[in-house]
Predicted model as a PDB file, atoms N, CA, C, CB and O in Angstrom, pLDDT in the B-factor column:
MODEL        1                                                                  
ATOM      1  N   MET A   1     -10.714   8.107   1.956  1.00 45.00           N  
ATOM      2  CA  MET A   1     -10.201   6.115   1.343  1.00 45.00           C  
ATOM      3  C   MET A   1     -11.188   4.663   1.354  1.00 45.00           C  
ATOM      4  CB  MET A   1      -8.845   5.419   2.569  1.00 45.00           C  
ATOM      5  O   MET A   1     -11.523   3.948   2.298  1.00 45.00           O  
ATOM      6  N   ASP A   2     -11.448   4.581   0.066  1.00 51.00           N  
ATOM      7  CA  ASP A   2     -12.684   3.888  -0.207  1.00 51.00           C  
ATOM      8  C   ASP A   2     -12.440   2.177   0.266  1.00 51.00           C  
ATOM      9  CB  ASP A   2     -13.055   4.118  -1.947  1.00 51.00           C  
ATOM     10  O   ASP A   2     -11.779   1.351  -0.365  1.00 51.00           O  
ATOM     11  N   ARG A   3     -13.260   1.934   1.680  1.00 55.00           N  
ATOM     12  CA  ARG A   3     -13.008   0.335   2.019  1.00 55.00           C  
ATOM     13  C   ARG A   3     -14.646   0.224   1.608  1.00 55.00           C  
ATOM     14  CB  ARG A   3     -12.385  -0.250   3.977  1.00 55.00           C  
ATOM     15  O   ARG A   3     -15.518   0.388   2.460  1.00 55.00           O  
ATOM     16  N   PRO A   4     -14.959  -0.083   0.155  1.00 56.00           N  
ATOM     17  CA  PRO A   4     -16.430  -1.576  -0.174  1.00 56.00           C  
ATOM     18  C   PRO A   4     -15.984  -2.684   1.143  1.00 56.00           C  
ATOM     19  CB  PRO A   4     -16.149  -2.867  -2.410  1.00 56.00           C  
ATOM     20  O   PRO A   4     -15.070  -2.922   1.932  1.00 56.00           O  
ATOM     21  N   ALA A   5     -16.989  -3.022   0.839  1.00 54.00           N  
ATOM     22  CA  ALA A   5     -16.889  -4.398   2.005  1.00 54.00           C  
ATOM     23  C   ALA A   5     -16.640  -5.419   1.545  1.00 54.00           C  
ATOM     24  CB  ALA A   5     -18.028  -4.824   2.775  1.00 54.00           C  
ATOM     25  O   ALA A   5     -16.278  -6.204   2.421  1.00 54.00           O  
ATOM     26  N   GLU A   6     -16.651  -6.029   0.127  1.00 56.00           N  
ATOM     27  CA  GLU A   6     -16.074  -7.040  -0.399  1.00 56.00           C  
ATOM     28  C   GLU A   6     -14.775  -6.769  -0.304  1.00 56.00           C  
ATOM     29  CB  GLU A   6     -16.475  -7.330  -1.606  1.00 56.00           C  
ATOM     30  O   GLU A   6     -14.118  -7.766  -0.605  1.00 56.00           O  
ATOM     31  N   LYS A   7     -13.847  -5.471   0.103  1.00 63.00           N  
ATOM     32  CA  LYS A   7     -12.523  -5.697  -0.243  1.00 63.00           C  
ATOM     33  C   LYS A   7     -11.947  -6.371   1.837  1.00 63.00           C  
ATOM     34  CB  LYS A   7     -11.673  -3.740  -1.122  1.00 63.00           C  
ATOM     35  O   LYS A   7     -10.869  -6.741   2.303  1.00 63.00           O  
ATOM     36  N   ARG A   8     -13.306  -6.210   2.427  1.00 68.00           N  
ATOM     37  CA  ARG A   8     -13.204  -6.503   3.830  1.00 68.00           C  
ATOM     38  C   ARG A   8     -12.856  -7.543   4.415  1.00 68.00           C  
ATOM     39  CB  ARG A   8     -14.085  -6.356   4.313  1.00 68.00           C  
ATOM     40  O   ARG A   8     -13.573  -8.421   3.934  1.00 68.00           O  
ATOM     41  N   ARG A   9     -12.145  -8.020   5.217  1.00 82.00           N  
ATOM     42  CA  ARG A   9     -11.836  -9.448   5.084  1.00 82.00           C  
ATOM     43  C   ARG A   9     -13.017  -9.730   7.176  1.00 82.00           C  
ATOM     44  CB  ARG A   9      -9.260  -9.821   4.909  1.00 82.00           C  
ATOM     45  O   ARG A   9     -12.859  -9.183   8.268  1.00 82.00           O  
ATOM     46  N   TRP A  10     -14.159 -10.965   6.611  1.00 82.00           N  
ATOM     47  CA  TRP A  10     -15.315 -11.350   7.551  1.00 82.00           C  
ATOM     48  C   TRP A  10     -14.537 -10.438   9.167  1.00 82.00           C  
ATOM     49  CB  TRP A  10     -15.530 -13.577   7.650  1.00 82.00           C  
ATOM     50  O   TRP A  10     -15.050  -9.379   9.529  1.00 82.00           O  
ATOM     51  N   GLY A  11     -13.825 -10.790   9.627  1.00 84.00           N  
ATOM     52  CA  GLY A  11     -13.174 -10.510  10.609  1.00 84.00           C  
ATOM     53  C   GLY A  11     -13.750  -8.801  11.232  1.00 84.00           C  
ATOM     54  O   GLY A  11     -14.444  -8.270  12.099  1.00 84.00           O  
ATOM     55  N   HIS A  12     -12.744  -8.462   9.895  1.00 89.00           N  
ATOM     56  CA  HIS A  12     -13.156  -6.442   9.880  1.00 89.00           C  
ATOM     57  C   HIS A  12     -14.802  -6.552  10.704  1.00 89.00           C  
ATOM     58  CB  HIS A  12     -13.470  -5.448   7.461  1.00 89.00           C  
ATOM     59  O   HIS A  12     -14.950  -6.105  11.841  1.00 89.00           O  
ATOM     60  N   ASP A  13     -15.650  -7.040  10.128  1.00 93.00           N  
ATOM     61  CA  ASP A  13     -17.376  -6.867   9.438  1.00 93.00           C  
ATOM     62  C   ASP A  13     -17.474  -7.062  10.669  1.00 93.00           C  
ATOM     63  CB  ASP A  13     -18.348  -7.941   8.174  1.00 93.00           C  
ATOM     64  O   ASP A  13     -18.014  -6.109  11.231  1.00 93.00           O  
ATOM     65  N   GLN A  14     -17.028  -8.336  11.699  1.00 96.00           N  
ATOM     66  CA  GLN A  14     -17.695  -8.469  12.577  1.00 96.00           C  
ATOM     67  C   GLN A  14     -17.189  -7.744  13.608  1.00 96.00           C  
ATOM     68  CB  GLN A  14     -17.896  -9.596  12.760  1.00 96.00           C  
ATOM     69  O   GLN A  14     -18.029  -7.554  14.487  1.00 96.00           O  
ATOM     70  N   ARG A  15     -16.590  -7.478  13.728  1.00 96.00           N  
ATOM     71  CA  ARG A  15     -15.953  -6.137  14.506  1.00 96.00           C  
ATOM     72  C   ARG A  15     -16.515  -4.715  14.250  1.00 96.00           C  
ATOM     73  CB  ARG A  15     -14.443  -5.983  14.119  1.00 96.00           C  
ATOM     74  O   ARG A  15     -16.554  -4.232  15.382  1.00 96.00           O  
ATOM     75  N   LEU A  16     -16.924  -3.879  13.474  1.00 96.00           N  
ATOM     76  CA  LEU A  16     -17.188  -2.795  13.446  1.00 96.00           C  
ATOM     77  C   LEU A  16     -18.775  -3.035  13.716  1.00 96.00           C  
ATOM     78  CB  LEU A  16     -16.646  -2.116  12.244  1.00 96.00           C  
ATOM     79  O   LEU A  16     -19.472  -2.064  14.009  1.00 96.00           O  
ATOM     80  N   GLU A  17     -19.541  -4.804  13.578  1.00 96.00           N  
ATOM     81  CA  GLU A  17     -20.530  -4.722  13.850  1.00 96.00           C  
ATOM     82  C   GLU A  17     -21.010  -4.998  15.429  1.00 96.00           C  
ATOM     83  CB  GLU A  17     -20.951  -5.361  12.968  1.00 96.00           C  
ATOM     84  O   GLU A  17     -22.117  -4.862  15.949  1.00 96.00           O  
ATOM     85  N   PHE A  18     -20.113  -5.308  15.816  1.00 97.00           N  
ATOM     86  CA  PHE A  18     -19.651  -4.940  17.825  1.00 97.00           C  
ATOM     87  C   PHE A  18     -19.615  -3.378  17.683  1.00 97.00           C  
ATOM     88  CB  PHE A  18     -17.549  -5.656  18.630  1.00 97.00           C  
ATOM     89  O   PHE A  18     -20.684  -2.802  17.886  1.00 97.00           O  
ATOM     90  N   ILE A  19     -18.603  -2.682  17.385  1.00 97.00           N  
ATOM     91  CA  ILE A  19     -18.799  -1.394  17.383  1.00 97.00           C  
ATOM     92  C   ILE A  19     -19.885  -1.162  17.371  1.00 97.00           C  
ATOM     93  CB  ILE A  19     -18.315  -0.789  16.600  1.00 97.00           C  
ATOM     94  O   ILE A  19     -20.557  -0.718  18.302  1.00 97.00           O  
ATOM     95  N   GLU A  20     -20.313  -1.504  16.005  1.00 96.00           N  
ATOM     96  CA  GLU A  20     -22.039  -1.017  16.390  1.00 96.00           C  
ATOM     97  C   GLU A  20     -22.756  -1.091  17.395  1.00 96.00           C  
ATOM     98  CB  GLU A  20     -22.935  -1.550  15.786  1.00 96.00           C  
ATOM     99  O   GLU A  20     -22.979  -0.217  18.233  1.00 96.00           O  
ATOM    100  N   PHE A  21     -23.346  -2.715  17.305  1.00 97.00           N  
ATOM    101  CA  PHE A  21     -23.978  -2.962  19.038  1.00 97.00           C  
ATOM    102  C   PHE A  21     -23.305  -1.959  19.991  1.00 97.00           C  
ATOM    103  CB  PHE A  21     -23.550  -4.676  19.780  1.00 97.00           C  
ATOM    104  O   PHE A  21     -23.909  -1.121  20.659  1.00 97.00           O  
ATOM    105  N   CYS A  22     -22.128  -2.131  19.969  1.00 96.00           N  
ATOM    106  CA  CYS A  22     -21.867  -1.288  21.717  1.00 96.00           C  
ATOM    107  C   CYS A  22     -22.609   0.048  21.524  1.00 96.00           C  
ATOM    108  CB  CYS A  22     -19.862  -0.805  22.247  1.00 96.00           C  
ATOM    109  O   CYS A  22     -23.615   0.408  22.135  1.00 96.00           O  
ATOM    110  N   LEU A  23     -21.834   0.827  20.416  1.00 95.00           N  
ATOM    111  CA  LEU A  23     -22.980   1.497  20.816  1.00 95.00           C  
ATOM    112  C   LEU A  23     -23.725   2.449  20.741  1.00 95.00           C  
ATOM    113  CB  LEU A  23     -22.976   1.588  21.429  1.00 95.00           C  
ATOM    114  O   LEU A  23     -23.530   3.613  21.090  1.00 95.00           O  
ATOM    115  N   PHE A  24     -25.192   1.666  19.971  1.00 94.00           N  
ATOM    116  CA  PHE A  24     -26.249   1.256  20.513  1.00 94.00           C  
ATOM    117  C   PHE A  24     -27.113   1.069  21.328  1.00 94.00           C  
ATOM    118  CB  PHE A  24     -26.247   0.896  20.471  1.00 94.00           C  
ATOM    119  O   PHE A  24     -28.198   1.513  21.705  1.00 94.00           O  
ATOM    120  N   TRP A  25     -25.610  -0.521  21.735  1.00 95.00           N  
ATOM    121  CA  TRP A  25     -26.777  -0.639  23.352  1.00 95.00           C  
ATOM    122  C   TRP A  25     -26.323   0.052  24.448  1.00 95.00           C  
ATOM    123  CB  TRP A  25     -26.959  -2.252  24.116  1.00 95.00           C  
ATOM    124  O   TRP A  25     -27.110   0.305  25.360  1.00 95.00           O  
ATOM    125  N   ASP A  26     -25.594   0.271  24.480  1.00 94.00           N  
ATOM    126  CA  ASP A  26     -24.065   0.835  25.756  1.00 94.00           C  
ATOM    127  C   ASP A  26     -23.607   2.472  25.195  1.00 94.00           C  
ATOM    128  CB  ASP A  26     -22.044  -0.570  25.477  1.00 94.00           C  
ATOM    129  O   ASP A  26     -22.737   2.969  25.909  1.00 94.00           O  
ATOM    130  N   GLY A  27     -23.802   2.840  24.708  1.00 91.00           N  
ATOM    131  CA  GLY A  27     -23.649   4.213  24.081  1.00 91.00           C  
ATOM    132  C   GLY A  27     -22.418   4.601  23.829  1.00 91.00           C  
ATOM    133  O   GLY A  27     -22.185   5.672  23.269  1.00 91.00           O  
ATOM    134  N   GLY A  28     -21.175   3.486  24.348  1.00 93.00           N  
ATOM    135  CA  GLY A  28     -19.585   3.564  23.744  1.00 93.00           C  
ATOM    136  C   GLY A  28     -19.049   2.663  23.502  1.00 93.00           C  
ATOM    137  O   GLY A  28     -19.607   1.566  23.520  1.00 93.00           O  
ATOM    138  N   VAL A  29     -18.006   2.796  23.247  1.00 94.00           N  
ATOM    139  CA  VAL A  29     -16.984   2.105  23.325  1.00 94.00           C  
ATOM    140  C   VAL A  29     -16.051   1.899  22.954  1.00 94.00           C  
ATOM    141  CB  VAL A  29     -17.067   1.560  23.315  1.00 94.00           C  
ATOM    142  O   VAL A  29     -16.126   2.086  21.739  1.00 94.00           O  
ATOM    143  N   ASN A  30     -14.622   1.455  23.338  1.00 93.00           N  
ATOM    144  CA  ASN A  30     -13.165   1.920  23.252  1.00 93.00           C  
ATOM    145  C   ASN A  30     -12.121   0.267  23.201  1.00 93.00           C  
ATOM    146  CB  ASN A  30     -12.805   3.086  24.915  1.00 93.00           C  
ATOM    147  O   ASN A  30     -12.525  -0.874  23.421  1.00 93.00           O  
ATOM    148  N   ARG A  31     -10.851   0.689  22.866  1.00 94.00           N  
ATOM    149  CA  ARG A  31     -10.506  -0.941  22.778  1.00 94.00           C  
ATOM    150  C   ARG A  31     -10.369  -1.768  23.857  1.00 94.00           C  
ATOM    151  CB  ARG A  31      -9.316  -1.194  22.181  1.00 94.00           C  
ATOM    152  O   ARG A  31      -9.569  -2.703  23.894  1.00 94.00           O  
ATOM    153  N   GLY A  32     -11.057  -1.487  24.665  1.00 95.00           N  
ATOM    154  CA  GLY A  32     -10.071  -2.728  25.763  1.00 95.00           C  
ATOM    155  C   GLY A  32     -11.730  -4.136  24.805  1.00 95.00           C  
ATOM    156  O   GLY A  32     -11.665  -5.261  24.310  1.00 95.00           O  
ATOM    157  N   ASN A  33     -12.908  -3.127  25.031  1.00 96.00           N  
ATOM    158  CA  ASN A  33     -14.299  -4.007  24.708  1.00 96.00           C  
ATOM    159  C   ASN A  33     -13.946  -5.430  23.400  1.00 96.00           C  
ATOM    160  CB  ASN A  33     -15.684  -2.611  23.897  1.00 96.00           C  
ATOM    161  O   ASN A  33     -14.218  -6.619  23.239  1.00 96.00           O  
ATOM    162  N   ILE A  34     -12.980  -4.026  22.530  1.00 97.00           N  
ATOM    163  CA  ILE A  34     -12.613  -4.805  21.022  1.00 97.00           C  
ATOM    164  C   ILE A  34     -11.541  -5.278  21.379  1.00 97.00           C  
ATOM    165  CB  ILE A  34     -12.406  -3.974  19.587  1.00 97.00           C  
ATOM    166  O   ILE A  34     -11.025  -5.120  20.272  1.00 97.00           O  
ATOM    167  N   ILE A  35     -10.267  -5.995  22.311  1.00 97.00           N  
ATOM    168  CA  ILE A  35      -9.637  -6.231  22.503  1.00 97.00           C  
ATOM    169  C   ILE A  35      -9.746  -7.702  23.127  1.00 97.00           C  
ATOM    170  CB  ILE A  35      -9.299  -5.330  22.829  1.00 97.00           C  
ATOM    171  O   ILE A  35      -8.953  -8.622  22.928  1.00 97.00           O  
ATOM    172  N   GLU A  36     -11.177  -7.733  24.118  1.00 97.00           N  
ATOM    173  CA  GLU A  36     -10.847  -8.116  24.929  1.00 97.00           C  
ATOM    174  C   GLU A  36     -12.178 -10.057  24.627  1.00 97.00           C  
ATOM    175  CB  GLU A  36     -10.925  -6.713  26.223  1.00 97.00           C  
ATOM    176  O   GLU A  36     -12.177 -11.264  24.869  1.00 97.00           O  
ATOM    177  N   ARG A  37     -13.362  -8.509  23.705  1.00 97.00           N  
ATOM    178  CA  ARG A  37     -14.485  -9.788  22.776  1.00 97.00           C  
ATOM    179  C   ARG A  37     -13.626 -10.418  22.033  1.00 97.00           C  
ATOM    180  CB  ARG A  37     -15.801  -9.221  21.597  1.00 97.00           C  
ATOM    181  O   ARG A  37     -13.690 -11.637  22.198  1.00 97.00           O  
ATOM    182  N   PHE A  38     -12.749 -10.032  21.186  1.00 96.00           N  
ATOM    183  CA  PHE A  38     -11.944 -10.782  19.757  1.00 96.00           C  
ATOM    184  C   PHE A  38     -10.393 -10.935  20.476  1.00 96.00           C  
ATOM    185  CB  PHE A  38     -11.884  -9.496  17.952  1.00 96.00           C  
ATOM    186  O   PHE A  38      -9.887 -12.050  20.351  1.00 96.00           O  
ATOM    187  N   GLY A  39      -9.983 -10.400  20.861  1.00 97.00           N  
ATOM    188  CA  GLY A  39      -8.324 -11.356  21.580  1.00 97.00           C  
ATOM    189  C   GLY A  39      -7.229 -10.680  20.003  1.00 97.00           C  
ATOM    190  O   GLY A  39      -6.599 -11.438  19.265  1.00 97.00           O  
ATOM    191  N   VAL A  40      -7.276  -9.242  19.853  1.00 97.00           N  
ATOM    192  CA  VAL A  40      -6.875  -8.283  18.364  1.00 97.00           C  
ATOM    193  C   VAL A  40      -5.862  -8.083  19.215  1.00 97.00           C  
ATOM    194  CB  VAL A  40      -7.844  -6.768  17.577  1.00 97.00           C  
ATOM    195  O   VAL A  40      -5.928  -8.610  20.325  1.00 97.00           O  
ATOM    196  N   SER A  41      -5.135  -7.568  18.983  1.00 97.00           N  
ATOM    197  CA  SER A  41      -4.244  -6.524  19.933  1.00 97.00           C  
ATOM    198  C   SER A  41      -4.601  -5.180  19.622  1.00 97.00           C  
ATOM    199  CB  SER A  41      -2.613  -6.621  19.726  1.00 97.00           C  
ATOM    200  O   SER A  41      -5.471  -4.987  18.773  1.00 97.00           O  
ATOM    201  N   VAL A  42      -4.150  -4.405  20.088  1.00 97.00           N  
ATOM    202  CA  VAL A  42      -3.963  -3.238  20.431  1.00 97.00           C  
ATOM    203  C   VAL A  42      -4.775  -2.234  19.146  1.00 97.00           C  
ATOM    204  CB  VAL A  42      -2.345  -3.095  20.659  1.00 97.00           C  
ATOM    205  O   VAL A  42      -5.920  -1.857  18.901  1.00 97.00           O  
ATOM    206  N   PRO A  43      -2.970  -2.048  18.355  1.00 97.00           N  
ATOM    207  CA  PRO A  43      -3.343  -1.283  16.956  1.00 97.00           C  
ATOM    208  C   PRO A  43      -4.460  -2.196  16.749  1.00 97.00           C  
ATOM    209  CB  PRO A  43      -2.113  -1.221  15.576  1.00 97.00           C  
ATOM    210  O   PRO A  43      -5.237  -1.628  17.515  1.00 97.00           O  
ATOM    211  N   GLN A  44      -5.246  -3.348  16.218  1.00 96.00           N  
ATOM    212  CA  GLN A  44      -5.825  -3.636  15.663  1.00 96.00           C  
ATOM    213  C   GLN A  44      -7.071  -3.305  15.785  1.00 96.00           C  
ATOM    214  CB  GLN A  44      -5.566  -4.423  15.601  1.00 96.00           C  
ATOM    215  O   GLN A  44      -8.051  -3.327  15.040  1.00 96.00           O  
ATOM    216  N   ALA A  45      -6.771  -2.853  17.336  1.00 96.00           N  
ATOM    217  CA  ALA A  45      -8.258  -3.116  17.889  1.00 96.00           C  
ATOM    218  C   ALA A  45      -8.362  -0.842  17.895  1.00 96.00           C  
ATOM    219  CB  ALA A  45      -8.314  -4.467  20.185  1.00 96.00           C  
ATOM    220  O   ALA A  45      -9.221  -0.053  18.287  1.00 96.00           O  
ATOM    221  N   SER A  46      -6.977  -0.676  17.237  1.00 94.00           N  
ATOM    222  CA  SER A  46      -7.689   0.931  17.337  1.00 94.00           C  
ATOM    223  C   SER A  46      -7.269   1.456  15.353  1.00 94.00           C  
ATOM    224  CB  SER A  46      -6.431   2.357  19.077  1.00 94.00           C  
ATOM    225  O   SER A  46      -7.130   2.544  14.794  1.00 94.00           O  
ATOM    226  N   ASN A  47      -7.211   0.155  14.927  1.00 95.00           N  
ATOM    227  CA  ASN A  47      -7.605   0.626  13.681  1.00 95.00           C  
ATOM    228  C   ASN A  47      -8.732   0.101  12.733  1.00 95.00           C  
ATOM    229  CB  ASN A  47      -6.579   0.576  13.057  1.00 95.00           C  
ATOM    230  O   ASN A  47      -8.870   0.258  11.520  1.00 95.00           O  
ATOM    231  N   ASP A  48      -9.685  -0.733  13.870  1.00 95.00           N  
ATOM    232  CA  ASP A  48     -10.906  -0.984  13.363  1.00 95.00           C  
ATOM    233  C   ASP A  48     -12.615   0.319  13.968  1.00 95.00           C  
ATOM    234  CB  ASP A  48     -10.973  -2.768  13.925  1.00 95.00           C  
ATOM    235  O   ASP A  48     -13.820   0.460  13.760  1.00 95.00           O  
ATOM    236  N   LEU A  49     -11.275   1.018  14.898  1.00 94.00           N  
ATOM    237  CA  LEU A  49     -12.318   1.975  14.853  1.00 94.00           C  
ATOM    238  C   LEU A  49     -12.572   3.428  14.328  1.00 94.00           C  
ATOM    239  CB  LEU A  49     -12.518   2.045  15.852  1.00 94.00           C  
ATOM    240  O   LEU A  49     -13.629   4.056  14.277  1.00 94.00           O  
ATOM    241  N   SER A  50     -11.202   3.814  13.919  1.00 93.00           N  
ATOM    242  CA  SER A  50     -10.582   4.355  13.155  1.00 93.00           C  
ATOM    243  C   SER A  50     -11.644   3.892  11.740  1.00 93.00           C  
ATOM    244  CB  SER A  50      -9.002   3.929  13.319  1.00 93.00           C  
ATOM    245  O   SER A  50     -12.203   4.755  11.063  1.00 93.00           O  
ATOM    246  N   LEU A  51     -11.770   2.545  11.493  1.00 93.00           N  
ATOM    247  CA  LEU A  51     -12.532   2.605  10.004  1.00 93.00           C  
ATOM    248  C   LEU A  51     -13.703   2.895  10.376  1.00 93.00           C  
ATOM    249  CB  LEU A  51     -12.596   1.301   9.045  1.00 93.00           C  
ATOM    250  O   LEU A  51     -14.387   3.564   9.601  1.00 93.00           O  
ATOM    251  N   TYR A  52     -14.151   2.562  11.400  1.00 95.00           N  
ATOM    252  CA  TYR A  52     -15.652   2.428  12.104  1.00 95.00           C  
ATOM    253  C   TYR A  52     -15.999   4.043  11.824  1.00 95.00           C  
ATOM    254  CB  TYR A  52     -15.676   1.868  14.095  1.00 95.00           C  
ATOM    255  O   TYR A  52     -17.130   4.530  11.815  1.00 95.00           O  
ATOM    256  N   ARG A  53     -15.136   4.523  11.668  1.00 93.00           N  
ATOM    257  CA  ARG A  53     -14.925   6.687  11.828  1.00 93.00           C  
ATOM    258  C   ARG A  53     -15.317   6.663  10.537  1.00 93.00           C  
ATOM    259  CB  ARG A  53     -12.968   7.807  12.126  1.00 93.00           C  
ATOM    260  O   ARG A  53     -16.335   7.029   9.948  1.00 93.00           O  
ATOM    261  N   GLU A  54     -14.444   6.230  10.263  1.00 93.00           N  
ATOM    262  CA  GLU A  54     -14.075   6.371   8.352  1.00 93.00           C  
ATOM    263  C   GLU A  54     -14.941   6.414   7.371  1.00 93.00           C  
ATOM    264  CB  GLU A  54     -13.363   5.252   7.715  1.00 93.00           C  
ATOM    265  O   GLU A  54     -14.756   7.308   6.545  1.00 93.00           O  
ATOM    266  N   LEU A  55     -16.263   5.374   7.143  1.00 93.00           N  
ATOM    267  CA  LEU A  55     -17.742   4.197   7.481  1.00 93.00           C  
ATOM    268  C   LEU A  55     -18.309   4.992   7.541  1.00 93.00           C  
ATOM    269  CB  LEU A  55     -18.079   3.158   8.714  1.00 93.00           C  
ATOM    270  O   LEU A  55     -18.411   5.741   6.569  1.00 93.00           O  
ATOM    271  N   PHE A  56     -18.959   5.232   8.705  1.00 93.00           N  
ATOM    272  CA  PHE A  56     -19.920   5.846   9.424  1.00 93.00           C  
ATOM    273  C   PHE A  56     -19.461   7.253  10.112  1.00 93.00           C  
ATOM    274  CB  PHE A  56     -20.370   4.857  10.411  1.00 93.00           C  
ATOM    275  O   PHE A  56     -19.472   7.547  11.307  1.00 93.00           O  
ATOM    276  N   PRO A  57     -19.034   8.074   8.928  1.00 92.00           N  
ATOM    277  CA  PRO A  57     -18.726   9.427   9.854  1.00 92.00           C  
ATOM    278  C   PRO A  57     -20.289   9.760  10.503  1.00 92.00           C  
ATOM    279  CB  PRO A  57     -18.037  10.974   8.738  1.00 92.00           C  
ATOM    280  O   PRO A  57     -21.346   9.513   9.922  1.00 92.00           O  
ATOM    281  N   GLY A  58     -20.141  10.410  11.913  1.00 90.00           N  
ATOM    282  CA  GLY A  58     -21.066  11.104  12.549  1.00 90.00           C  
ATOM    283  C   GLY A  58     -22.062   9.818  13.505  1.00 90.00           C  
ATOM    284  O   GLY A  58     -22.919   9.911  14.384  1.00 90.00           O  
ATOM    285  N   ASN A  59     -21.433   8.697  12.811  1.00 90.00           N  
ATOM    286  CA  ASN A  59     -21.943   7.342  14.238  1.00 90.00           C  
ATOM    287  C   ASN A  59     -21.701   8.179  15.452  1.00 90.00           C  
ATOM    288  CB  ASN A  59     -20.710   5.558  14.449  1.00 90.00           C  
ATOM    289  O   ASN A  59     -22.544   8.818  16.082  1.00 90.00           O  
ATOM    290  N   ALA A  60     -20.074   8.050  15.745  1.00 86.00           N  
ATOM    291  CA  ALA A  60     -20.026   8.023  16.969  1.00 86.00           C  
ATOM    292  C   ALA A  60     -18.686   9.056  16.862  1.00 86.00           C  
ATOM    293  CB  ALA A  60     -19.989   6.490  17.672  1.00 86.00           C  
ATOM    294  O   ALA A  60     -17.994   9.221  15.858  1.00 86.00           O  
ATOM    295  N   THR A  61     -18.495   9.786  18.349  1.00 84.00           N  
ATOM    296  CA  THR A  61     -17.576  10.819  18.225  1.00 84.00           C  
ATOM    297  C   THR A  61     -16.745  10.575  18.653  1.00 84.00           C  
ATOM    298  CB  THR A  61     -17.744  11.828  18.553  1.00 84.00           C  
ATOM    299  O   THR A  61     -16.940   9.445  19.102  1.00 84.00           O  
ATOM    300  N   TYR A  62     -15.425  10.987  18.964  1.00 79.00           N  
ATOM    301  CA  TYR A  62     -14.166  10.635  19.791  1.00 79.00           C  
ATOM    302  C   TYR A  62     -13.792  11.841  20.995  1.00 79.00           C  
ATOM    303  CB  TYR A  62     -12.825  10.485  18.648  1.00 79.00           C  
ATOM    304  O   TYR A  62     -13.454  12.996  20.738  1.00 79.00           O  
ATOM    305  N   ASP A  63     -13.930  11.314  22.205  1.00 78.00           N  
ATOM    306  CA  ASP A  63     -13.767  12.388  23.010  1.00 78.00           C  
ATOM    307  C   ASP A  63     -12.118  11.788  23.652  1.00 78.00           C  
ATOM    308  CB  ASP A  63     -15.250  12.610  24.210  1.00 78.00           C  
ATOM    309  O   ASP A  63     -11.882  10.618  23.351  1.00 78.00           O  
ATOM    310  N   ALA A  64     -11.313  12.324  24.266  1.00 72.00           N  
ATOM    311  CA  ALA A  64     -10.048  12.167  23.972  1.00 72.00           C  
ATOM    312  C   ALA A  64     -10.006  12.180  25.439  1.00 72.00           C  
ATOM    313  CB  ALA A  64      -9.220  13.159  22.998  1.00 72.00           C  
ATOM    314  O   ALA A  64      -9.041  11.548  25.869  1.00 72.00           O  
ATOM    315  N   THR A  65     -10.830  12.758  26.435  1.00 79.00           N  
ATOM    316  CA  THR A  65     -10.946  13.268  27.840  1.00 79.00           C  
ATOM    317  C   THR A  65     -11.257  12.008  28.650  1.00 79.00           C  
ATOM    318  CB  THR A  65     -12.115  14.439  28.022  1.00 79.00           C  
ATOM    319  O   THR A  65     -11.159  11.665  29.827  1.00 79.00           O  
ATOM    320  N   LEU A  66     -11.670  11.480  27.516  1.00 73.00           N  
ATOM    321  CA  LEU A  66     -12.376   9.657  28.075  1.00 73.00           C  
ATOM    322  C   LEU A  66     -11.428   8.743  28.796  1.00 73.00           C  
ATOM    323  CB  LEU A  66     -12.822   8.511  26.621  1.00 73.00           C  
ATOM    324  O   LEU A  66     -11.908   7.885  29.536  1.00 73.00           O  
ATOM    325  N   LYS A  67      -9.873   8.865  28.622  1.00 62.00           N  
ATOM    326  CA  LYS A  67      -9.148   8.287  28.457  1.00 62.00           C  
ATOM    327  C   LYS A  67      -9.151   6.917  29.253  1.00 62.00           C  
ATOM    328  CB  LYS A  67      -8.333   9.034  28.512  1.00 62.00           C  
ATOM    329  O   LYS A  67      -8.239   6.107  29.093  1.00 62.00           O  
TER     330      LYS A  67                                                      
ENDMDL                                                                          
END                                                                             
Protein backbone atom coordinates (compact mmCIF):
# COMPACT_ATOMS: atom_id res chain seq x y z
CA MET A 1 0.00 0.00 0.00
CA ASP A 2 1.55 3.26 -1.12
CA ARG A 3 0.90 6.25 1.14
CA PRO A 4 2.95 9.22 0.02
CA ALA A 5 3.33 12.09 2.46
CA GLU A 6 1.05 14.38 0.47
CA LYS A 7 -1.89 11.99 1.02
CA ARG A 8 -1.43 11.79 4.79
CA ARG A 9 -2.85 14.32 7.20
CA TRP A 10 -0.77 16.55 9.43
CA GLY A 11 -1.93 14.63 12.53
CA HIS A 12 -0.68 11.36 11.07
CA ASP A 13 2.72 12.89 10.44
CA GLN A 14 2.88 14.21 14.00
CA ARG A 15 2.08 10.78 15.42
CA LEU A 16 4.59 9.08 13.10
CA GLU A 17 7.24 11.57 14.23
CA PHE A 18 6.36 10.79 17.86
CA ILE A 19 6.71 7.05 17.20
CA GLU A 20 10.13 7.65 15.67
CA PHE A 21 11.14 9.81 18.65
CA CYS A 22 10.06 7.14 21.16
CA LEU A 23 11.85 4.39 19.28
CA PHE A 24 15.06 6.39 19.13
CA TRP A 25 15.12 7.75 22.68
CA ASP A 26 13.15 5.14 24.65
CA GLY A 27 13.81 2.06 22.55
CA GLY A 28 10.11 1.30 22.14
CA VAL A 29 6.60 2.63 21.85
CA ASN A 30 3.11 1.25 22.40
CA ARG A 31 -0.47 2.27 21.76
CA GLY A 32 -0.78 3.70 25.25
CA ASN A 33 2.00 6.19 24.56
CA ILE A 34 0.22 7.45 21.46
CA ILE A 35 -3.19 7.55 23.14
CA GLU A 36 -1.85 9.49 26.12
CA ARG A 37 0.08 11.99 24.01
CA PHE A 38 -2.51 12.68 21.31
CA GLY A 39 -5.83 11.62 22.82
CA VAL A 40 -6.67 9.30 19.93
CA SER A 41 -8.66 6.07 20.09
CA VAL A 42 -7.14 2.60 20.48
CA PRO A 43 -7.89 1.68 16.85
CA GLN A 44 -6.27 4.92 15.63
CA ALA A 45 -3.13 4.26 17.69
CA SER A 46 -2.98 0.72 16.27
CA ASN A 47 -3.37 2.10 12.75
CA ASP A 48 -0.57 4.59 13.35
CA LEU A 49 1.78 1.83 14.50
CA SER A 50 0.85 -0.30 11.49
CA LEU A 51 1.38 2.65 9.16
CA TYR A 52 4.80 3.32 10.70
CA ARG A 53 5.84 -0.31 10.20
CA GLU A 54 4.55 -0.16 6.62
CA LEU A 55 6.38 3.07 5.75
CA PHE A 56 9.60 2.25 7.58
CA PRO A 57 10.06 -1.53 7.53
CA GLY A 58 12.95 -2.67 9.67
CA ASN A 59 12.93 0.38 11.98
CA ALA A 60 10.81 -1.40 14.59
CA THR A 61 9.96 -4.95 15.46
CA TYR A 62 6.73 -6.08 17.05
CA ASP A 63 7.01 -8.28 20.13
CA ALA A 64 3.61 -9.75 21.02
CA THR A 65 4.98 -11.12 24.32
CA LEU A 66 5.37 -7.58 25.70
CA LYS A 67 1.62 -6.89 25.79
